[in-house]
C-alpha positions, 0 to 999 in steps of 0.5 A: 167501081163506077169509074169517074162518075160521081155517085151520091152517098146513098148510091155508093152504099147501095152498090157496096151492099150488093157484094155482101152476103147479108141483107133483108129477106123477102117473106113468104109469098102467096103469089102476086106481083114480084116488084110489089112484094119487093117493095114491102120488104124491110131490112133488119140487121139480123136477117139472113141473105136477101133473096127476092125470089125466095118463098121460104120462111126466114127460119129455113135459111138457118137450117140450110146444109152447106157442102164443105168441099163440093166436088166438080160434079156437085158444082156443075149439077144441072138446074132448072135453067140452062147454064150461061157459058162461054168457051169449049165444053171440053176445055181443060179448066172450068171457072164458075163466077157467082155475081150480084148485079149491083156489086161494084166489084163484079163490075170491076171484074167485068170491065178490067179482068174479064176481057183479058180472061176471054182473050187469053183463056176462053177464046183459046179453048183453055177455059170454059167460063160459066156465069151465074149472075143469079145471086142477087143481094138487094131489091134492085139487084133481084129485078136486074137478075130477072131482066137478065134472064128474060133476054134471049140466050144469045144476048145474055152476056151482052146485056150483063156487060151493059148492065155492069157498065151502066150500073150507076144509072140504075142501081138503087135501094128502091125498086126502080124498073124503068132504068133497068128496062132502059138498059134491057131495051138496048138488046131488043127487049120490049116493055111487054116482055120485061113486065111479063118476066117480072111476074113469071113465077116459074122462072123466078122460082128457078132463079131462086134455085140457082142462088140456093144452090150457090149458098149450099156450095158455100157462096156467101157474097160476090164475086165468088169463083170456083176455079176447077172446083176450088172456091175463091171468095175474093175479086180476081185479077188476071194475075191471080187467074194466071197463077191458078189456071196455068199450073192446071193447064201444065198438069193436063198437058203432062197427063196427056203425055205432052201431046198438047191436047189440053191446048 
């Protein structure tokens, strides 16, 4: 949520739309500038989920196969881009979050819950946290996603946090690169780098693959979480995380013979 900042009704509507799974779909592209293509997209209420990276016809969305109960191996299958993760690779529990950059509930989780999750579970080696913020819902969200992946890997989580905390300054129903770049510049991104990434078709196709995989796994909105393979389609607080993770940790310790290896 935007805290104490006052937002116009238009901005609030744009932010709320960033959490739902329905929105306009980008038509098939034959190349050219990504931002320009975004600006030509018009919304209609019966169209499927918006993907600013999609090069597939709208009709293809309805034929997508959704895995009813994906395995951990299917959830964690490698894609074209590296996973952005925090915590031990061998942590006993893995949490995967799907997020849209304009979603106020993703912002709420980042500000209120993530610091506690990090301190109690990630930093202590109990949880490996994977962030897939490449589930854009809306035009400006798509552009923010591109900017996020343009950042150096060691700045990914820093920029994500900045974009979330400053969400009200750049969220819009129109494509507005300048306010997004202003935030990205805080982690050292140059305008040339930012503009180049907006037209990097190879990276954009790979980003689209992340969202498509999420849809195949059953993700329909944001935030959605996989907690050790279980899909949770709601906002999580630290209370809910403790209730789900702590029994799993106890089970791991018991399975290891009580040696505490799942610390």
